[in-house]
LOTOR-241109 format. One line per 3 residues: number of its first residue (from 0); their letters; for each residue x, y, z of N, C-alpha, C. Coordinates in pm, whole numbers. Atoms other than C-alpha are relative to their C-alpha. Layout:
NUM = A = X Y Z X Y Z X Y Z ~ ...
This chain:
0 = MAR = -41 -38 -131 1186 -14334 -4928 160 18 3 ~ -170 -117 -32 1545 -14139 -4806 69 -105 10 ~ -77 157 9 1833 -14337 -4845 113 90 105
3 = KPR = -24 1 -95 2048 -14334 -4561 163 36 -51 ~ -93 -35 33 2393 -14188 -4542 102 -87 30 ~ -88 104 -34 2717 -14411 -4563 48 71 145
6 = FGQ = -48 -44 -98 2905 -14409 -4279 163 82 13 ~ -96 -100 26 3123 -14106 -4230 -18 95 -93 ~ 62 -121 119 2925 -13895 -4481 -101 63 137
9 = RTW = 149 -60 -53 2665 -13611 -4334 -9 55 -112 ~ 57 -87 73 2434 -13421 -4483 27 161 78 ~ 22 -138 -64 2478 -13043 -4390 -139 69 -74
12 = NFS = 92 -68 34 2186 -12811 -4386 64 111 -19 ~ -22 -139 -52 2145 -12450 -4404 26 83 121 ~ 7 -77 -76 2064 -12428 -4093 103 -19 136
15 = DGG = -140 -1 -71 2360 -12577 -3931 128 89 2 ~ -130 -134 2 2591 -12270 -4040 -35 149 116 ~ 11 -103 -133 2464 -12069 -3705 -59 152 -85
18 = NKF = 35 -123 2 2353 -11745 -3707 57 113 101 ~ 2 -102 -102 2424 -11423 -3539 -27 -3 167 ~ 12 46 -135 2240 -11501 -3253 51 -66 101
21 = NGR = -41 126 -102 2434 -11779 -3140 102 32 64 ~ -126 -50 -121 2769 -11753 -2894 -35 119 24 ~ -41 -150 -91 2919 -11466 -2701 -47 117 -135
24 = PRY = 38 -123 98 2788 -11113 -2867 159 39 1 ~ -109 -46 -10 3062 -10934 -3014 44 105 -26 ~ 36 -178 -22 3163 -10573 -2973 50 68 -83
27 = VRS = -35 -70 125 3138 -10365 -3215 60 158 22 ~ -68 -112 24 3411 -10066 -3286 -72 136 -11 ~ 54 -124 52 3333 -9725 -3287 55 -1 -138
30 = RNQ = -21 -50 131 3323 -9532 -3604 151 33 14 ~ -159 -105 -9 3706 -9340 -3538 94 -147 46 ~ -88 151 -87 3869 -9708 -3366 21 -87 -64
33 = KPI = -36 132 89 4120 -9909 -3540 24 -118 101 ~ -55 95 -98 4198 -10239 -3412 111 18 69 ~ -128 -8 -96 4445 -10293 -3185 89 -134 -9
36 = SPA = -100 118 19 4730 -10538 -3226 5 -91 122 ~ 17 119 -106 4737 -10873 -3020 73 19 81 ~ -68 1 -78 5011 -10800 -2906 -7 97 128
39 = LKR = -37 -104 -141 4922 -10536 -2650 -172 -70 51 ~ 125 41 -85 4576 -10776 -2565 37 43 174 ~ 12 8 -119 4688 -10801 -2219 19 162 90
42 = GVI = -25 -65 -49 4763 -10468 -2158 -124 134 -24 ~ 109 -26 31 4396 -10355 -2248 -115 51 67 ~ 105 -67 -66 4149 -10174 -2082 -157 29 -21
45 = HCK = 146 -76 58 3737 -10069 -2136 4 133 56 ~ 54 -143 -85 3639 -9735 -2063 -160 -17 60 ~ 160 53 -41 3324 -9772 -1820 -66 151 -38
48 = RCG = 106 -78 45 3172 -9427 -1960 -8 -36 -182 ~ 43 -54 192 3208 -9478 -2365 21 -166 14 ~ 8 151 24 3282 -9886 -2338 162 -8 -128
51 = SRV = -78 14 117 3591 -9818 -2616 85 -108 81 ~ -151 79 -13 3903 -10052 -2599 119 101 29 ~ -119 -95 11 4218 -9847 -2445 145 -65 54
54 = VGN = -98 73 -94 4572 -9953 -2332 0 95 121 ~ 31 -66 -178 4631 -9934 -1988 120 87 9 ~ -70 -165 -39 4907 -9677 -2007 -34 129 -5
57 = VAN = 75 -114 15 4703 -9388 -2104 -68 53 126 ~ 22 -33 -188 4613 -9152 -1793 -222 30 -84 ~ 114 -41 66 4308 -9051 -2067 -104 -84 -63
60 = CPF = 93 115 112 4026 -9230 -2262 -17 96 -114 ~ -26 -65 121 4120 -9108 -2619 -154 44 -43 ~ 112 -58 73 3756 -9092 -2729 -112 76 71
63 = CGR = 119 -96 -64 3559 -8951 -2446 57 85 124 ~ -102 -86 -99 3814 -8811 -2199 3 -12 127 ~ 33 42 -121 3753 -9013 -1901 124 -58 78
66 = PLR = -137 -20 -53 4055 -9028 -1657 -47 -160 26 ~ 46 122 -46 4113 -9377 -1656 104 -87 112 ~ -50 43 -97 4359 -9437 -1360 -42 -14 106
69 = PVY = 3 35 -121 4309 -9545 -1021 6 152 89 ~ -58 -139 -107 4276 -9273 -717 131 -4 50 ~ -163 44 -85 4555 -9424 -550 129 34 -111
72 = ARF = -134 -58 72 4793 -9385 -850 -3 159 -41 ~ 35 -110 68 4706 -9039 -907 67 97 156 ~ -74 -44 -148 4930 -8750 -715 -94 38 38
75 = WFW = 57 -83 -113 4698 -8513 -538 -24 -117 75 ~ 35 89 -81 4557 -8861 -364 111 34 70 ~ -107 -34 -135 4932 -8900 -231 24 128 102
78 = LIV = -13 -84 -58 4924 -8573 -136 -83 81 86 ~ 91 18 -126 4656 -8539 64 33 -114 136 ~ -37 123 -134 4777 -8878 260 75 68 78
81 = VVV = -133 -50 -62 5129 -8686 324 -106 117 85 ~ 47 -64 -106 4913 -8402 439 -54 -31 110 ~ 120 123 -80 4643 -8620 640 137 -17 164
84 = VAL = -99 49 -86 4940 -8771 831 111 57 71 ~ -58 -106 -54 5160 -8486 884 -67 89 107 ~ 60 -74 -121 4880 -8314 1070 -43 -93 108
87 = GVV = -3 89 -141 4829 -8619 1280 119 -26 91 ~ -134 20 -44 5180 -8651 1390 -34 185 114 ~ -1 -154 -113 5136 -8247 1497 -125 -45 113
90 = FIV = 145 27 -93 4783 -8353 1674 87 -70 110 ~ 7 92 -187 4964 -8641 1896 113 60 32 ~ -128 -100 -26 5300 -8434 1959 -44 117 98
93 = NVA = 48 -134 -66 5131 -8111 2083 -154 -37 86 ~ 126 42 -62 4778 -8281 2205 7 -121 95 ~ 28 117 -32 4732 -8616 2262 144 -43 69
96 = LPE = -78 43 -98 5096 -8713 2446 -14 141 98 ~ -29 -88 -133 5142 -8538 2824 93 90 -51 ~ -172 -120 37 5345 -8222 2788 49 -27 120
99 = ENT = -118 36 -95 5670 -8271 2984 9 146 75 ~ 28 -100 -30 5695 -8042 3220 153 74 70 ~ -62 -28 -44 6022 -7848 3217 85 84 103
102 = MPS = -24 -44 -69 6053 -7652 3507 21 -114 114 ~ -30 108 -103 6229 -7812 3812 -107 -20 72 ~ 90 4 -30 5999 -7938 4032 11 -5 137
105 = SPA = -110 -18 -154 6031 -7853 4439 -106 -93 49 ~ 30 126 -49 5981 -8115 4651 -158 54 95 ~ 107 -39 -89 5619 -8119 4861 32 27 114
108 = EPK = -66 -69 -114 5630 -7906 5190 -28 -140 89 ~ 41 68 -50 5612 -8172 5452 -99 46 136 ~ 72 -27 -81 5388 -8192 5717 57 23 166
111 = LPR = -73 -40 -169 5463 -8025 6098 -24 -152 70 ~ -31 112 -131 5580 -8340 6341 -99 47 124 ~ 62 7 -128 5369 -8344 6644 36 -83 119
114 = VVG = -41 33 -86 5431 -8441 6987 -52 -127 39 ~ 34 97 -47 5313 -8776 7084 -46 -20 147 ~ 33 -3 -105 5084 -8765 7386 14 169 50
117 = GAE = -46 -165 -26 5159 -8397 7387 -105 82 -44 ~ 109 -116 34 4935 -8082 7347 48 -4 -158 ~ 17 -37 148 4841 -7975 6974 165 84 -9
120 = DSS = -89 -92 78 5098 -7697 6978 105 5 40 ~ -158 8 -61 5387 -7848 7160 107 38 -61 ~ -125 -81 16 5683 -7716 7116 90 -153 -81
123 = LKA = -80 68 80 5940 -7947 6873 135 -34 50 ~ -85 -50 -83 6231 -7796 7042 72 -50 124 ~ -37 9 -152 6460 -7914 7343 -89 -66 73
126 = LAL = 55 75 -91 6267 -8229 7395 78 -112 84 ~ -28 62 -113 6285 -8480 7698 95 -104 -129 ~ -2 138 54 6505 -8826 7589 -99 -119 -31
129 = GTT = 115 63 -32 6255 -9053 7596 -124 30 -98 ~ 164 -100 97 5954 -8813 7366 -22 -92 -73 ~ 105 70 103 5791 -8976 7070 -72 115 -74
132 = IDN = -37 -129 74 5755 -8740 6789 -75 -90 -161 ~ 41 93 116 5506 -8856 6470 -34 86 -146 ~ -51 -52 140 5641 -8759 6130 -145 -30 -90
135 = SGL = 82 27 136 5338 -8791 5895 7 -194 58 ~ 36 152 -8 5256 -9164 6053 152 -86 5 ~ -119 70 -81 5650 -9280 6129 -1 90 149
138 = EVT = -50 -38 -141 5678 -9272 6509 150 7 7 ~ -104 12 -21 6015 -9152 6595 96 30 148 ~ -4 -10 -166 6191 -9182 6981 180 13 -4
141 = VSA = -116 -8 19 6538 -9068 7046 24 -62 160 ~ 2 39 -120 6605 -9301 7336 138 68 90 ~ -122 9 -78 6980 -9291 7447 106 70 -125
144 = VSA = -75 -47 65 7259 -9079 7400 150 -11 59 ~ -85 50 -160 7604 -9255 7556 157 -10 -149 ~ -84 7 31 7958 -9202 7477 81 -151 -66
147 = GLK = -59 133 15 8162 -9470 7270 146 -15 -15 ~ -164 55 7 8474 -9579 7138 90 170 -55 ~ -42 -105 9 8747 -9346 7025 49 -57 -136
150 = AAN = -23 28 116 8787 -9280 6664 171 22 -62 ~ -127 35 27 9112 -9372 6479 123 149 14 ~ -48 -145 -32 9172 -8981 6457 -14 44 162
153 = GAQ = -29 -92 -116 9138 -8921 6845 -141 77 23 ~ 150 -34 -38 8773 -8803 6828 -73 -114 72 ~ 96 94 -97 8514 -8923 7037 -84 -37 -53
156 = IYV = 94 49 47 8236 -9109 6915 -131 -3 92 ~ 89 -49 -50 7909 -9037 7033 -108 -115 -55 ~ 119 83 26 7607 -9308 6993 -138 63 47
159 = VEV = 144 -57 -63 7264 -9183 6954 -92 -144 -65 ~ 22 115 49 7010 -9473 6952 -185 70 20 ~ 110 4 90 6694 -9427 6769 -128 -119 17
162 = EFI = 79 125 -2 6355 -9625 6797 -93 39 -149 ~ 67 -48 81 6134 -9604 6464 -134 -136 -5 ~ 134 71 -14 5742 -9736 6433 -62 66 -94
165 = NTG = 69 -38 139 5561 -9713 6067 -119 -49 53 ~ 184 28 -26 5197 -9681 6172 -85 11 -133 ~ 91 -41 73 5115 -9603 5855 19 -126 -69
168 = EEA = 9 75 62 4977 -9812 5553 90 -28 -114 ~ -123 23 128 5291 -9780 5291 105 12 90 ~ -94 -8 -51 5656 -9866 5337 62 129 -28
171 = TVL = -67 -132 -4 5904 -9568 5420 121 -24 -9 ~ -121 -5 32 6214 -9520 5341 85 85 138 ~ -76 -73 -120 6447 -9409 5659 174 11 -41
174 = YST = -96 -63 74 6768 -9185 5566 90 23 124 ~ -80 -83 -139 7089 -9130 5860 14 105 -13 ~ -38 -210 30 7139 -8793 5641 -112 80 53
177 = QWM = 119 -92 -43 6817 -8686 5817 57 61 197 ~ -21 -21 -98 6987 -8683 6104 205 84 86 ~ -94 -82 -28 7280 -8453 6314 0 38 191
180 = LEL = -45 -19 -123 7429 -8401 6635 77 221 31 ~ -39 -65 19 7474 -8081 6754 85 53 140 ~ -73 -32 -138 7741 -7894 7038 -54 146 78
183 = PDG = 61 -133 -56 7673 -7655 7282 63 130 -99 ~ -65 -139 26 7873 -7370 7084 -78 -2 -170 ~ 91 6 105 7598 -7451 6815 45 -49 -123
186 = TRL = -91 120 76 7826 -7662 6536 -127 -130 41 ~ 24 88 45 7631 -7908 6390 74 -118 -72 ~ -100 103 113 7783 -8220 6282 -85 -164 -78
189 = DTF = 46 139 118 7711 -8516 6002 77 -137 97 ~ -48 122 -48 7700 -8876 6112 146 -18 -66 ~ -132 51 20 8013 -9044 6089 22 -162 -40
192 = VGS = -35 126 7 8186 -9347 5907 80 23 -32 ~ -104 29 13 8507 -9436 5938 58 -139 117 ~ -58 145 -97 8716 -9676 6205 13 59 110
195 = AAD = -73 -5 -128 8786 -9684 6531 133 -2 57 ~ -156 39 -17 9132 -9698 6715 52 -138 -16 ~ -2 98 21 9128 -10040 6672 -14 -43 -101
198 = GAT = -9 38 136 9069 -10054 6324 -164 -67 -15 ~ 158 27 18 8676 -10169 6383 -43 169 -88 ~ 95 -113 106 8463 -9976 6083 -151 11 78
201 = ISS = 60 -73 -112 8218 -9749 6270 -92 78 -126 ~ 127 -70 63 7891 -9649 6065 -134 -51 6 ~ 144 15 -66 7534 -9605 6109 -76 -192 -105
204 = NFE = 41 95 47 7320 -9914 6097 -108 45 -115 ~ 89 38 124 7053 -9808 5815 58 134 -30 ~ -11 -131 52 7075 -9541 5534 -50 -113 -129
207 = AYT = 104 110 107 6802 -9630 5254 -64 -83 29 ~ 74 97 -91 6653 -9854 5490 -142 24 -13 ~ 134 10 5 6323 -9969 5406 -79 -69 110
210 = LAA = 54 61 -92 6088 -10035 5659 -163 3 -11 ~ 166 40 34 5752 -10209 5630 -110 88 56 ~ 130 -58 -46 5421 -10085 5722 -65 -71 145
213 = NGR = 7 121 -148 5334 -10166 6109 115 -64 0 ~ -119 133 -59 5756 -10264 6155 21 133 103 ~ -33 -33 -137 5933 -10124 6418 143 -15 -55
216 = FSG = -112 -4 37 6330 -10066 6349 59 66 132 ~ -83 -23 -61 6583 -10015 6591 177 83 -46 ~ -110 -16 118 6874 -9760 6438 67 54 153
219 = RLY = -144 -11 -96 7223 -9687 6571 52 133 -108 ~ -102 -118 83 7373 -9345 6460 111 41 42 ~ -138 -49 -62 7744 -9236 6504 29 123 -22
222 = FAV = -72 -177 27 7905 -8860 6546 129 -36 102 ~ -167 -13 -19 8266 -8810 6563 -9 131 83 ~ -68 -101 -57 8343 -8525 6812 127 12 14
225 = PEP = -162 -39 19 8691 -8377 6750 76 72 149 ~ 6 -74 -132 8853 -8256 7076 115 81 -86 ~ -51 -123 9 8971 -7909 7113 153 34 -70
228 = TAT = -177 10 -34 9321 -7774 6996 61 76 91 ~ -26 -78 -140 9513 -7639 7271 77 128 -27 ~ 38 -127 26 9508 -7273 7304 130 26 167
231 = EEE = -45 -80 -50 9780 -7045 7524 -79 -10 165 ~ 98 -33 -87 9441 -6973 7740 -34 -134 93 ~ 74 131 -6 9360 -7367 7771 135 -72 81
234 = GGV = -109 38 -60 9708 -7404 7931 106 -57 -123 ~ -81 48 73 9895 -7500 7586 151 51 15 ~ -137 -33 -4 10272 -7468 7561 48 97 -100
237 = SED = -35 -89 90 10443 -7167 7445 132 -1 -22 ~ -125 82 93 10767 -7160 7249 67 194 53 ~ -77 -69 15 11042 -6889 7324 26 69 -172
240 = VDG = -20 -47 105 11157 -6645 7020 89 -139 -80 ~ -59 93 38 11451 -6917 6956 -78 -125 -60 ~ 32 133 82 11206 -7198 6916 2 -107 158
243 = TEP = 53 77 -124 11257 -7350 7296 -78 24 77 ~ 87 -36 -49 11057 -7405 7565 52 102 122 ~ -40 -127 -83 11071 -7113 7819 -1 -122 159
246 = EGT = 18 25 -146 11176 -7235 8206 -115 -61 64 ~ 138 -15 -130 10907 -7351 8473 -81 -61 -121 ~ 109 43 37 10708 -7543 8198 12 -93 18
249 = EQA = 71 134 60 10574 -7861 8123 -75 -17 -75 ~ 131 -6 73 10379 -7962 7860 -97 -157 62 ~ 162 51 -38 10048 -8140 7906 -8 -155 -35
252 = DTG = 31 123 24 9988 -8516 7913 -102 -26 -92 ~ 97 -9 89 9689 -8495 7723 -88 133 -36 ~ 99 -122 -10 9454 -8221 7595 -89 -10 48
255 = PAA = 145 -31 -51 9123 -8080 7677 -130 -93 -54 ~ 88 108 37 8863 -8301 7636 -104 17 -111 ~ 53 -13 107 8605 -8352 7372 -156 59 66
258 = PTP = 109 -20 -32 8276 -8129 7417 -129 -85 -27 ~ 111 71 1 7974 -8302 7581 -92 25 -178 ~ 79 -94 124 7705 -8264 7253 -90 55 114
261 = SAV = 108 -72 -128 7396 -8060 7391 -114 -68 -31 ~ 107 70 100 7111 -8227 7108 18 -60 -70 ~ -42 71 173 7063 -8438 6863 -136 55 -97
264 = VYQ = 76 -119 104 6891 -8267 6562 -78 -103 -121 ~ 57 88 71 6620 -8474 6327 -106 125 -89 ~ 84 -63 81 6521 -8315 5994 -178 -112 -53
267 = PSA = 153 107 50 6183 -8481 5904 -23 -64 -148 ~ -8 27 174 6217 -8449 5512 143 -21 -30 ~ -111 -1 92 6475 -8567 5347 42 102 -157
270 = LAY = -41 -88 110 6434 -8344 5054 -32 188 61 ~ -4 -129 -53 6299 -8005 5215 -22 36 134 ~ -29 -69 -144 6488 -7826 5466 -35 150 36
273 = SEE = 67 -110 -86 6334 -7619 5715 81 18 139 ~ 6 -8 -120 6440 -7459 5998 -102 1 159 ~ 120 -62 -83 6069 -7429 6176 25 -174 42
276 = LLV = 15 127 36 6044 -7830 6102 99 -85 80 ~ -95 78 -66 6388 -7930 6293 -62 -25 119 ~ 46 59 -150 6339 -8158 6563 124 -33 111
279 = TWE = -98 -18 -76 6536 -8168 6859 -3 -48 123 ~ 15 40 -108 6593 -8375 7155 110 59 87 ~ -111 -12 -97 6793 -8226 7485 90 -113 54
282 = VAR = -124 80 -33 7124 -8434 7552 -5 61 204 ~ -13 -31 -93 7121 -8434 7943 150 0 40 ~ -144 35 26 7458 -8345 8100 -5 -17 131
């Protein structure tokens, strides 16, 4: 009968010592490989080709020569990246982005206005007051021309009344700079901005005015016609050589009257000027 071991004692058998098949397998070094210091254990990597343990700061495995650095840590990789990025930038600048037009853009040629209710080839010159023209969906009518106040400099102010109707589907902009007043001698005057003799401010009631689609607007333009200077042929006062008035002459109380305008001139396009496209309404005398 076997004797039981005492408390705290154990009988060891040969089988309790274990063998080489128990536990994790141990790596066998190559024949010429020396053991690595424990201080370098964290910097040790394994070569994927031969399985040798190698210090991580070397470029190639010293046993089989396989490169150990990753692709992104190599010089030629970043050289390729730089070249690809440069080619991409050149492509975007020269192909993808729209090419900037450095040539000065000329305004589009406006369409020829037509007389509303007239023949297809009706003339746009010397129209009667009250005649309507269609300027690409904008109907324009000069209804009246009348003499108004005197300007502060003595010029005669003429008032031109214009009716606008926008028959288009989009809003349009009205400019007073598209209008001129023509005198009998061919001189054309621009719109007047100033003050009357009593100090009141005079200016057109539209400048860059936006007229909505299907909208109607009554415009008023002012033009200052200066009085002509007096000459000897027109009854002016002459002087002797010594600067005194000759005997038997009297100074005129008033100078010659300002000329009556002959026509109202309208430029259909605010950008493209063409003498052939100008529309004129004749002022009755």
